[in-house]
C-alpha positions in Angstrom: 0.0 0.0 0.0 1.0 3.6 -0.5 1.1 5.4 2.8 1.7 9.1 3.6 2.9 10.1 7.0 2.5 13.7 8.1 5.0 14.6 10.7 7.1 11.6 9.5 10.4 13.2 10.3 9.4 13.4 14.0 9.8 10.9 16.8 6.7 8.6 16.3 6.3 9.4 12.6 9.8 8.3 11.7 9.5 5.0 13.5 6.1 4.4 11.8 7.6 5.0 8.4 10.5 2.6 9.2 8.0 -0.1 10.1 5.8 0.4 7.1 8.7 0.2 4.8 10.1 -2.9 6.5 6.7 -4.5 5.9 6.8 -3.8 2.2 4.6 -0.7 2.0 5.5 2.6 0.2 6.0 5.6 2.4 5.9 9.3 1.7 6.9 11.6 4.5 5.5 15.2 4.7 7.1 17.4 7.4 8.0 21.0 7.6 11.0 20.1 9.8 10.0 22.7 12.5 10.6 20.0 15.1 11.3 16.8 13.0 14.8 16.0 11.7 15.6 15.2 8.1 18.1 12.5 9.2 15.3 10.5 10.9 13.6 10.0 7.5 14.3 6.6 6.1 16.3 6.7 2.9 13.7 4.5 1.2 10.9 7.0 1.9 9.9 9.8 -0.4 10.2 13.2 1.4 8.3 16.4 1.0 9.0 19.5 3.0 5.7 21.2 3.6 3.4 22.7 6.2 0.3 20.6 6.7 -1.8 23.8 6.6 -1.0 24.2 2.9 -2.9 22.5 0.1 -2.0 18.8 0.1 -4.4 17.2 -2.4 -1.8 16.6 -5.1 0.6 15.0 -2.5 -2.3 12.7 -1.4 -3.3 11.5 -4.9 -3.1 7.7 -5.1 -2.5 7.2 -1.4 -4.2 4.3 0.4 -3.7 5.6 3.9 -2.8 9.0 5.5 -1.2 8.6 8.9 -1.6 12.1 10.4 1.0 12.6 13.2 2.0 16.2 12.5 1.2 18.4 15.5 2.5 21.1 17.8 4.9 19.2 20.1 5.5 21.9 22.7 2.7 20.8 25.0 3.8 22.8 28.0 3.7 26.2 26.2 0.2 25.8 24.8 -1.3 27.5 27.8 0.7 30.6 27.0 -0.3 30.6 23.3 -3.6 28.7 22.9 -4.1 29.9 19.4 -0.9 28.3 18.2 -2.0 24.8 19.2 -5.5 25.4 17.7 -3.9 26.6 14.4 -1.4 23.8 14.0 -3.4 20.9 15.5 -7.0 21.7 14.6 -6.7 23.7 11.4 -3.8 21.5 10.2 -6.0 18.4 10.7 -8.9 19.9 8.8 -6.4 20.7 6.0 -5.3 17.1 6.0 -8.9 15.7 6.1 -9.9 18.0 3.2 -7.0 16.8 1.1 -8.1 13.2 1.9 -11.6 14.0 0.7 -10.5 15.7 -2.5 -8.0 13.0 -3.3 -10.4 10.2 -2.5 -8.1 8.6 0.1 -10.0 5.7 1.7 -8.2 5.6 5.1 -7.2 8.1 7.7 -5.2 7.4 10.9 -4.8 10.1 13.6 -2.5 10.3 16.6 -4.5 11.7 19.5 -3.6 11.7 23.2 -4.7 10.4 26.6 -5.0 14.1 27.5 -8.5 14.2 26.0 -9.8 12.4 29.1 -8.5 15.1 31.5 -8.6 14.2 35.2 -10.8 11.1 35.2 -12.0 9.1 38.2 -12.0 5.9 36.0 -8.7 4.0 36.1 -7.7 2.3 34.0 -9.5 4.6 31.6 -11.5 2.9 28.7 -12.3 4.6 25.4 -15.9 5.0 26.5 -15.0 7.3 29.5 -16.2 10.9 29.3 -13.7 13.4 27.8 -13.0 16.6 29.7 -9.6 17.9 28.7 -7.9 20.4 31.0 -5.2 21.5 28.6 -5.2 23.3 25.2 -3.3 20.3 23.8 -6.0 17.8 24.9 -8.8 20.1 23.8 -7.3 20.5 20.3 -6.7 16.8 19.9 -10.3 16.0 21.0 -11.6 18.5 18.4 -9.5 16.7 15.7 -11.1 13.4 16.8 -14.5 14.9 16.3 -13.6 16.1 12.7 -12.2 12.6 11.9 -15.5 11.1 13.0 -17.4 13.7 11.0 -15.4 13.0 7.8 -15.9 9.3 8.3 -19.7 9.7 8.5 -20.1 12.2 5.7 -17.5 11.1 3.2 -16.9 7.4 4.0 -13.2 7.8 5.0 -12.5 4.9 7.3 -10.7 6.5 10.2 -8.9 5.7 13.5 -8.0 7.8 16.4 -5.3 6.5 18.7 -5.3 8.0 22.3 -1.6 7.6 23.2 -0.1 7.5 26.7 3.4 8.9 27.2 5.4 7.4 24.4 9.2 7.4 24.9 12.2 6.0 23.2 14.9 6.5 20.6 14.7 9.9 18.7 12.4 11.5 21.3 13.6 14.9 22.5 10.5 15.8 24.6 9.3 14.6 28.0 10.5 13.9 31.4 13.1 11.2 30.5 15.3 13.3 28.2 14.7 16.3 30.5 16.0 14.5 33.6 18.9 12.9 31.6 20.1 16.3 30.3 19.7 18.1 33.6 21.8 15.4 35.4 24.5 15.6 32.7 24.7 19.3 33.3 24.5 19.1 37.1 25.0 15.7 38.7 24.4 16.9 42.2 20.8 18.0 42.0 17.7 17.5 39.9 14.7 19.8 39.7 11.4 18.0 39.3 8.4 19.9 38.1 5.5 19.2 40.5 5.7 17.0 43.6 7.2 14.0 41.9 4.1 11.9 42.7 2.6 12.2 39.2 1.9 8.6 38.3 1.4 7.8 34.6 1.6 5.2 31.8 4.8 5.2 29.8 5.1 3.0 26.7 8.2 2.4 24.5 7.9 3.5 20.9 8.2 -0.1 19.5 5.0 -1.2 21.3 3.2 2.0 20.3 4.0 1.3 16.6 3.0 -2.3 16.8 -0.4 -1.2 18.4 -1.1 1.3 15.7 -0.3 -1.1 12.9 -2.4 -3.9 14.5 -5.5 -1.8 14.5 -4.8 -0.3 11.1 -4.7 -3.8 9.6 -7.8 -5.2 11.3 -10.3 -2.4 11.7 -13.5 -2.9 9.8 -15.8 -0.2 11.3 -16.0 3.2 9.6 -14.6 5.0 12.7 -12.8 3.6 15.8 -11.0 5.0 18.8 -8.2 2.9 20.5 -6.1 3.6 23.6 -2.4 2.7 23.4 -0.5 2.6 26.7 1.3 0.4 29.2 -0.2 -2.0 31.7 1.5 -0.2 34.6 2.0 3.3 35.9 5.4 4.9 36.9 5.9 7.9 39.1 8.0 10.9 38.1 10.2 10.4 41.2 10.6 6.8 40.2 11.9 7.8 36.8 14.3 10.2 38.4 15.7 7.5 40.6 16.1 5.0 37.7 17.9 7.5 35.5 20.1 8.5 38.5 21.0 4.9 39.1 21.8 4.3 35.4 24.2 7.3 35.6 25.6 6.1 39.0 24.5 9.4 40.6 22.9 10.3 43.9 21.4 13.8 43.2 19.3 15.9 45.6 15.8 16.0 44.3 14.3 19.5 44.2 10.5 19.6 43.7 8.6 22.7 42.6 5.8 21.6 45.0 2.5 21.3 43.2 0.7 18.2 42.0 1.0 19.4 38.4 4.3 19.8 36.6 2.8 22.5 34.4 -0.6 24.1 33.7 -2.9 21.4 32.2 -0.7 18.5 33.4 -2.8 15.4 34.4 -1.2 13.9 37.6 -2.7 10.4 37.2 -3.1 8.5 34.0 -3.5 4.8 33.1 -5.3 3.7 30.0 -7.4 0.6 29.6 -6.1 -1.2 26.5 -8.4 -4.2 26.5 -9.9 -3.1 23.2 -6.5 -3.1 21.5 -5.7 -6.4 23.2 -8.9 -8.0 21.8 -7.3 -7.8 18.3 -4.1 -9.5 19.5 -1.8 -6.6 20.6 0.3 -7.1 23.7 3.0 -4.9 25.3 6.3 -6.6 24.7 8.8 -4.3 26.4 8.7 -3.4 30.1 9.3 0.2 31.2 12.7 -0.7 32.7 13.9 -2.5 29.5 12.6 0.3 27.3 14.2 3.0 29.5 17.6 1.2 29.4 17.4 1.1 25.6 16.4 4.8 25.4 19.2 5.9 27.9 21.8 4.0 25.9 20.6 5.8 22.7 20.8 9.2 24.6 24.3 8.4 25.8 25.4 7.5 22.3 
C-alpha cells in the first residue's frame, strides 16, 4: 500500500515510516522540519518538506492511507499561546482531512492523546470514558477526533483515532526522561522535578506504540474507531528520576517545585485501559525498565 505520514520526520512518525517500509509498503513523509529531523527520515521513503496547513491534495493522490501525526509538540507552552495549538493541530487536521476527501483517500489514521480524558476518576480509563480535557493540547486533539469522526460519517473515509499514553524511546527529545537525563548531565548533584514527583502515569516504549497502531490499522472494519495505546503499569516521576540517576551512577538531591501538576494542564494520574486493542491480539512486549535502558543507551550515544 502507498502510505503518507504527516510529521514523518518526528519521533513517532519516523518509527512508523520505518515499520511500514520494513513490511513492504510505500511511504511518503510530509514534514516542515520545524521539530522533526531530516536525518530521521528513512532513505527508502519519499520526502516532501511542507506545512500541513497548505494545500495537500496533489501529494495525497493515489495514497491508500494517510497517517496524520504532525502536531505542535510543545505541550507545556500551549497555555501561554492557545491559538498556536489550535492553528497547528485543529486547522492542520482539517487541511489534511480536506485533502483526503478531495484526493479520494479511503483511510485516515490520527495520533490523538490520553490528555483528551482530563482528570478522570475511572482508572484504567477505557475509550468509553467521558472526555473533559484540562489542557489546550488535549482540547485541540479532541476537536481533531471529532472532525475525523465527522469526515468518516459524511465522506466514507475509514478513520482511526489513537489515544496515546506517554510514548518514549529513541529519537524522542520531549518529555520527562530526556529532560532528567540532560539536567543530570549538566548538574550531577541535584535534579529539579516539576511538580511534587508523585505524578503517576503510563509510559510505553515506541516499539510497542507502533505495533499497536499497525495492529488496529490492519484489522479495523468499522468506519470509525478509537483505541487507547498505553502500558499496563504506571510509573511515578520520582521513580523515573531514581532510575535515571541509578543508570548514571549518581545520587542527586531531588528538588520539587511543590505542586501536583508539573505545568498548567498536566494530568497527575493516568493509566489507559487497553483491552480493546488487546482484543485484536496486541500485547505490550517491552517493560518500562527495559525500554528505559534502551532509550538511555541511545541518549548516551
